[in-house]
Steps between C-alpha positions, in 0.01 A plus 500: 500500500701244715448226746327174496184485284416131524586265794404125503566275787439119534242489209363143469226349285368155501230343286373183670806316612719650228705796615576728202672776681704481837626788715579746233679810622579799273528876514484749217615853554411808286721524187573117501373175348463152636448206268354161580654225289465128493336221305137481423312367797751676746231739627605822326147588394346386822751733690392801281124418559541478873713814502237705307208365680349308209558179719517436868813371664468236763782683707726799485466863467501755215559873561480773228644843614506366859129402490369148537356383163121577476333536159253742666786741593493800272879553557586148374258514210659834392855364536480165331480449126474131402513310173447121531497244229125450488436798270153628523340774300154668461380344176302816398787759560767597245869516579493883570176463701655236724803731579289807542288312747790389699659823505193701624395233743839549668481865465807536272582866452452615139358147393466578128881586471608212711284248293630651165868464618456145631315392181795628292751338735352154477431535129126484500402839369386356173289238678363752748140460349500133490346258746742282705374180323634632174854536637779236475604337818808720521288819450274378778800460729609858414149629573500317837830656590381849363218474754748513782713772345214748464421514874687638803685230693769425756533118448485328165423120518533308169457126437734385224447826305733390210242234396391540144744790444736495207865598525415867426228481769741354755746777428224755574396318819853506622534867435159574654566312812843663537320828472270402763778439752662841404164663591523359837240225460530157659460193250420140569474251219507139414685411197656224279714737302868494586535833293233681706637368826851597424407849393239589773542303813670641799398185703439155354261270721535139378200270566513123457213255473401364838652154561 
């Protein structure tokens, strides 16, 4: 796989008289990663929410695989795996039931094997029968990331994925994102981790707080 997966032009978001994001341009090609960096309040999460369709930009365009962003598009829904910071789980589903649901909903080939492999990779095999409320904050972060990794995808969008991960978890995340790139996926994330940025980013997009 090659070519541009994500193209963003002139993305702008304003809340009342407060401009949070102004004229953001970026492109992410298959096999590469772009990382949004900047202080809190610089608009990183807002940018990701607008790019994924969770929020509506006031101006600008977003294209995924050459198609204008539209959450109703089957192509875009199939292409984009997203993990934002507002972790949300089904309270009555166990860890393995969550991942099985995600895998089957997205028609993952051989879902049982994929779920087992990802559970082992994220270190949650022993917790597979537990409810998310019984997990630690770091384990819940791993579960959220696992939900993206059990489904087909062309573009992976992550909002500060290093949050609540220990040093071992950060090492795993670096290795996983490098593997995503080698597999030809496009990766877009916001991060405060210099280690993650240095290890993963092909393009660093610096945002500043609006003046």
